[in-house]
C-alpha positions, 0 to 999 in steps of 0.5 A: 823362778821367772813368773808373774804374781797372781796377787799383786795389784797396782791401783784401780780406775773406773771403766764402763761404770765399774772399778777395774783393778790393775794386776799382772794379767791386766797388762796383756789382757787387751793385745792391742794395748799390751805394748802401751801398757807395758811401756807405761806401767812396767817401770812404775813403782807402786807403794815402794814395789816396782811393777817389774819385780812382781810381773817379771815374765810380762815386763822383763821376759824370761831368759832362754836356757842357752845363749843365741848362736849370733849376737844381735846387731844393735846392742840393747839399751840396758844390760840383761838381768841374767848374764850369760856364764862363760868358762873362758874369755872372749877371743877378741878383746875390746882394745888391745894392750899398748905395745910398750909401757909409757916412758914417764909415769902418769901425772895422776896415780891410779885410785887403787894399786895394782894387784901384783907389781910389775916385773921390771921397775920404772926408770923414774920413780913416782913424784910422791910415794903411794899411801898404801904399800903393795902387798908383795915387794918388788923383785928388784929394788928401785935404782934411786930411793924415794925422797921421803919414806912411806907412811906405812912400812911394807908388810914384808921386807925387800929381798935385797937392801937398797944400794944407798940408805934413805936420808930419814928413817921410817916413822914406824919399824917393819913388822918383820925384821930384815933377813940379814942384819945391817953391816953397821949399827945405828949411830945413836941409840933410841931415846925411848925403850921398846914397848915389849922386851925381845923374845930372846935375850942378847948374846952379850950383856950391855957395857953399862947397866940401865939407869933405872930397873925394869918395871917388870922382872925378866921371865928368865934370869941372865946367863951371867950376872951383871958386873955392877948391881943396880942402885935401887931394887926391882919393883917386883921380885924375880919369878925364878931365883938366880943360879948363884948369888951375887958377889955384891948384894944391893944396898937399900934403905927400905924394903921392896914394895912387893915382898915375897909371899909367906908360906902357908901351912897345910890344913889339918883335914881336907875339905869335904867334897861338895855334893852335886846338885840334884834336879827334878824330873825333866819336863815334857817336850819343849814347845816352839816359841811364839814371837812378834815379827820384827819385820816392817808390816804394810797393813791394808787400810779402809777409807784412808788416802793410802791403801797401806800404812807401814808399821811395826808390832811395837806400834800395835802395842803402843795404844788402841791395841785391841782395834789395831789387832783387828786389822787384816793380818796384824793378829797373826803377825804380832801373836804376843801383843795380840795374845793369839799364840794358840791360833796357828795361822798365816797373816792374810794375803792383803798384809805385806811385809818387807824383808831381805831376800837374795841380797835385796829388800823386797815387799811380799805376802805369805802367798809368795812364801809358800808359792814354790815348795822347793823355796819355802824353807829359804823364804821362811828363814829370810822372812823370820817365819812370819807365816807361821802355818806355812813355815811350820812354826806353830 
């Protein structure tokens, strides 16, 4: 909610032989100095915490429940913290679009491509291809192909082929095959075989067998045997035998490196079933875990130049643990290290801790965690139940 903190302070100063503490109420305590104090201190950051984030009502003002009927004549210097939510765009846009597209493409392309392609392609192609292709292809292919292929192929092929092929093939094949095969095959076959075999075998066998057998046998045998056997046997036997033996068996001077497995005779008697393990009687209801907080703690100091020191529970456990556990809020924040698990309490309000809440890192205390009952559960989850009593984690 939009409210001022009742525990946040941002320094002291001597006044009339007494020490005056600055807090959110101090900003408006003297009406004649309210404007001066808010202008000077609302933008001030005290010990890593902006004053405006703790004194929201005084420094930022709370937004109204509904926008004004007429806008202000002069615009504000900064945007509002809570913008108005609208269900339809403005009737008067800032600038009207151009009546016609540019006759030539821009000299410098956009940093990111358009979300969707244009309905009509450009009359002149770009000087250089884009680094990343569009997600959906153009409805119509370009009248003139690019001078060089793109570094990355399109995710989906074009609906229609180009009128003339590219002068160089793509560096990487398409992820999906073309809707229709090409009218003419390639002039030269590939010099390197595919990394993975085709999902389905060819309708007709090749005219000449491979010079070397495959590293792994086919998942299913061919419909027709080859006219000539291989010069060397396969590295591994086939998973399924052929329907008919070959007319000319393979001649080999040495046996296969992986012979077929020998059959195993069945055992005389079956193995007795292993009895299921038994467990003792179940224990009582489990107790809640007690853990040191993993958050960064802002521990108040006494007689030090800085009012706070930022430390973790690991610092408390490193040395001088007994004296460090006696610092305000440390024992409740680090119950394992300080051996205070049986004591169910929150760290003192003077102790502050840093955690992420609503997308940003903030520094708060347990008073903030339990301030609004409807937000206690969310704030406890964000602060990892460091306030054990407030969060019911004892």
